[in-house]
C-alpha positions as CSV (number, residue, x, y, z in Angstrom):
1,M,-4.2,-84.5,83.4
2,P,-2.4,-81.1,83.3
3,M,-4.4,-78.1,84.3
4,L,-4.7,-75.4,81.7
5,A,-3.9,-71.9,82.9
6,S,-6.3,-69.2,81.8
7,A,-4.9,-66.3,79.8
8,P,-4.2,-63.2,81.9
9,P,-6.8,-60.4,81.5
10,A,-6.0,-58.0,78.8
11,A,-4.6,-54.7,80.0
12,A,-7.1,-51.8,79.6
13,G,-5.9,-49.8,76.6
14,P,-6.7,-46.3,75.8
15,F,-10.3,-47.3,74.8
16,G,-11.0,-49.0,78.0
17,N,-11.4,-52.7,78.9
18,I,-13.1,-54.2,75.9
19,N,-13.7,-57.9,75.5
20,P,-15.0,-58.2,72.0
21,Q,-15.8,-61.9,72.1
22,V,-18.1,-61.4,75.1
23,Q,-19.8,-58.4,73.6
24,K,-20.3,-60.2,70.3
25,M,-21.8,-63.2,72.1
26,M,-24.2,-60.9,74.0
27,D,-25.2,-59.1,70.8
28,Q,-26.0,-62.5,69.2
29,L,-28.1,-63.6,72.2
30,T,-30.1,-60.4,72.2
31,K,-30.5,-60.3,68.4
32,G,-32.9,-63.2,68.3
33,Y,-33.2,-66.0,65.7
34,Y,-35.7,-64.3,63.4
35,N,-34.4,-60.8,62.8
36,F,-36.3,-60.1,59.6
37,L,-37.9,-56.8,60.8
38,P,-35.5,-55.3,63.3
39,S,-37.2,-53.1,65.8
40,E,-34.1,-51.8,67.4
41,V,-30.8,-50.3,66.4
42,F,-28.0,-52.7,65.4
43,T,-24.4,-52.2,66.3
44,P,-21.8,-52.4,63.5
45,N,-18.4,-54.1,64.2
46,V,-15.4,-51.9,64.9
47,N,-11.6,-52.4,64.9
48,L,-9.5,-50.0,67.0
49,Y,-5.9,-49.3,66.2
50,E,-3.1,-47.1,67.6
51,T,0.0,-45.6,66.1
52,E,2.5,-43.2,67.5
53,N,0.6,-40.2,66.3
54,D,-3.1,-41.2,66.2
55,Y,-5.8,-43.7,66.9
56,Q,-7.8,-45.3,64.0
57,V,-11.3,-46.5,64.3
58,C,-12.5,-48.8,61.5
59,V,-16.3,-49.4,61.3
60,D,-17.8,-52.1,59.1
61,L,-20.6,-50.3,57.2
62,S,-20.8,-52.2,53.9
63,G,-23.9,-51.3,51.9
64,V,-24.4,-47.9,53.7
65,D,-24.5,-44.7,51.6
66,K,-21.7,-42.5,53.0
67,E,-24.0,-39.5,52.8
68,K,-26.2,-41.2,55.4
69,I,-23.6,-41.7,58.1
70,D,-23.5,-39.2,61.0
71,I,-20.4,-38.8,63.1
72,V,-20.4,-36.6,66.2
73,V,-18.4,-36.2,69.3
74,V,-20.3,-35.7,72.6
75,D,-18.1,-35.3,75.7
76,Q,-15.6,-38.1,75.4
77,R,-17.7,-40.3,73.1
78,L,-17.5,-40.7,69.4
79,Q,-21.0,-41.5,68.1
80,I,-21.6,-43.1,64.7
81,R,-25.2,-43.4,63.5
82,G,-27.0,-44.1,60.2
83,N,-29.3,-46.5,58.4
84,R,-28.7,-49.5,56.1
85,A,-31.3,-50.8,53.7
86,V,-31.9,-54.4,53.0
87,P,-29.4,-55.4,50.3
88,P,-31.2,-55.2,47.0
89,C,-31.0,-58.2,44.6
90,P,-28.8,-57.2,41.7
91,S,-30.4,-59.4,39.0
92,P,-33.4,-61.5,38.1
93,P,-35.3,-63.4,39.4
94,C,-35.8,-61.0,42.3
95,Q,-36.2,-58.0,40.0
96,D,-38.6,-59.8,37.8
97,S,-41.9,-57.8,37.6
98,D,-43.9,-61.0,37.2
99,S,-42.7,-62.1,40.6
100,K,-45.0,-60.6,43.3
101,H,-42.9,-61.7,46.3
102,M,-39.8,-63.6,47.3
103,R,-39.5,-66.1,50.2
104,V,-36.8,-65.3,52.7
105,H,-35.1,-68.4,54.2
106,L,-32.4,-66.7,56.1
107,M,-31.6,-63.0,56.9
108,E,-28.4,-62.5,58.9
109,I,-27.2,-59.2,57.4
110,D,-28.2,-56.4,59.8
111,H,-30.4,-53.6,58.3
112,G,-32.2,-50.6,59.5
113,A,-30.9,-48.0,61.9
114,F,-27.5,-48.5,63.4
115,A,-25.5,-46.8,66.2
116,R,-22.1,-47.3,67.7
117,E,-20.2,-45.3,70.4
118,V,-16.6,-45.4,71.2
119,E,-15.1,-43.9,74.3
120,L,-12.3,-41.5,73.3
121,P,-8.9,-41.6,75.0
122,E,-8.1,-38.4,76.9
123,D,-5.3,-37.4,74.5
124,V,-7.4,-37.1,71.3
125,L,-7.5,-33.7,69.5
126,K,-11.2,-33.6,69.0
127,D,-11.1,-30.6,66.6
128,R,-8.8,-32.5,64.2
129,I,-10.8,-35.8,63.8
130,S,-11.3,-36.8,60.2
131,A,-13.1,-39.7,58.4
132,K,-13.1,-41.4,55.1
133,Y,-15.2,-44.2,53.6
134,V,-13.4,-46.8,51.6
135,D,-14.9,-50.0,50.2
136,G,-17.6,-50.3,52.9
137,F,-15.4,-49.4,55.8
138,L,-15.6,-46.1,57.6
139,W,-12.1,-45.0,58.8
140,I,-12.0,-42.4,61.5
141,E,-8.6,-40.8,62.4
142,L,-8.2,-39.5,65.9
143,P,-5.0,-37.5,66.2
144,K,-3.1,-37.5,69.5
145,R,-1.9,-34.4,71.4
């Protein structure tokens, strides 16, 4: 039987050595099975891109009011914080005033406070960072020197 060679480790890019699959697995393990009332901060998913002139950070923040998202740079770290409410039911029967409660069978959509930090590459022009919120995704542009 032929032996399978493992893939070479990914080269550390400007954002450091990130292994998203391992991080996601660890997040799932620590999240627990019944996460109806989160007591801790959840971590939204992020995509990191690079062009010739800038870096782009895309954060999945569906359902978050853009006015409730805080973005700050502390030292070489981009910090994104906020809060997401439990998604409201858009139509009856969950908005029915006769219904006193609704049974929850599964709740996988993270809600409550969130926080995410991204280590910034050394060549980012911190004073020119900009952000826009489009269709539930927060796009942060990090211009290069």
